[in-house]
C-alpha positions as CSV (number, residue, x, y, z in Angstrom):
1,M,54.5,-108.7,-18.7
2,V,51.6,-106.3,-19.5
3,N,51.7,-104.3,-22.7
4,W,50.5,-101.0,-21.1
5,N,50.2,-99.4,-24.6
6,R,47.5,-101.8,-25.5
7,F,46.0,-102.4,-22.0
8,I,42.2,-102.1,-21.7
9,P,40.7,-102.8,-18.3
10,S,37.8,-105.3,-18.3
11,D,36.4,-104.1,-14.9
12,F,37.2,-102.1,-11.8
13,E,37.0,-103.0,-8.1
14,Y,37.1,-100.6,-5.1
15,D,36.6,-101.3,-1.4
16,F,34.8,-98.1,-0.3
17,D,35.1,-99.1,3.3
18,R,38.9,-99.7,3.4
19,D,40.6,-97.8,0.6
20,K,41.6,-94.1,0.7
21,L,40.5,-92.2,-2.5
22,S,38.0,-90.0,-0.8
23,S,40.4,-88.9,2.0
24,H,42.7,-87.6,-0.8
25,G,39.8,-85.7,-2.5
26,V,39.6,-88.1,-5.5
27,T,36.5,-89.8,-6.7
28,F,36.3,-93.4,-7.9
29,E,35.0,-92.0,-11.3
30,E,38.1,-89.8,-11.6
31,A,40.4,-92.7,-10.9
32,V,38.7,-94.8,-13.6
33,E,38.9,-91.9,-16.1
34,C,42.7,-91.9,-15.8
35,F,42.8,-95.4,-17.4
36,F,41.2,-94.1,-20.5
37,S,43.5,-91.1,-21.2
38,Y,47.2,-90.9,-21.8
39,F,48.9,-92.5,-18.8
40,E,52.3,-93.7,-17.5
41,I,52.7,-96.9,-15.4
42,R,55.4,-97.5,-12.8
43,R,56.0,-100.5,-10.5
44,N,55.2,-99.7,-6.9
45,K,58.4,-99.8,-4.9
46,T,56.8,-100.8,-1.6
47,Y,54.3,-103.5,-2.8
48,K,55.5,-105.7,-5.8
49,D,52.0,-106.6,-6.8
50,R,50.9,-103.0,-7.2
51,Y,51.4,-100.3,-9.8
52,Q,51.4,-96.5,-10.0
53,L,49.5,-94.9,-12.8
54,I,50.0,-91.2,-13.6
55,G,47.2,-89.9,-15.8
56,N,44.6,-87.2,-16.3
57,T,40.9,-87.0,-15.6
58,V,38.4,-85.7,-18.2
59,G,38.4,-82.5,-16.2
60,G,42.2,-82.1,-16.5
61,R,43.3,-83.1,-13.0
62,K,46.6,-85.0,-13.0
63,L,46.4,-87.9,-10.6
64,R,48.6,-90.7,-9.3
65,I,46.6,-93.9,-8.8
66,I,47.8,-96.9,-6.9
67,F,46.2,-100.1,-8.2
68,Q,46.5,-103.8,-8.2
69,L,46.1,-105.8,-11.5
70,K,44.0,-108.9,-11.0
71,P,43.4,-111.8,-13.4
72,G,41.4,-110.9,-16.5
73,N,42.6,-107.3,-16.6
74,V,40.5,-106.4,-13.5
75,V,41.9,-103.3,-11.9
76,R,41.5,-102.9,-8.1
77,V,41.9,-99.2,-7.3
78,I,43.6,-98.8,-3.9
79,T,44.2,-95.0,-3.6
80,G,45.1,-91.9,-5.5
81,W,45.9,-88.2,-5.1
82,E,46.4,-85.1,-7.2
83,I,49.9,-84.3,-8.3
């Protein structure tokens, strides 16, 4: 089990050709910013290997980010949208 209070991502991955951040008006940089502010984590109900992060960008946008945690604390950002 991941201790999300002490979690520090080692790297980020994003498939710009397949994943859907831009179609929701969110940049990859904004998604990454959410991991370095106050955030909440929930398990994704549809995909058991994915999580939902609710956090804020530096600019103050509140986002929901769907991601997969890979070995070595590598975060694969899948999608996200403003809430």
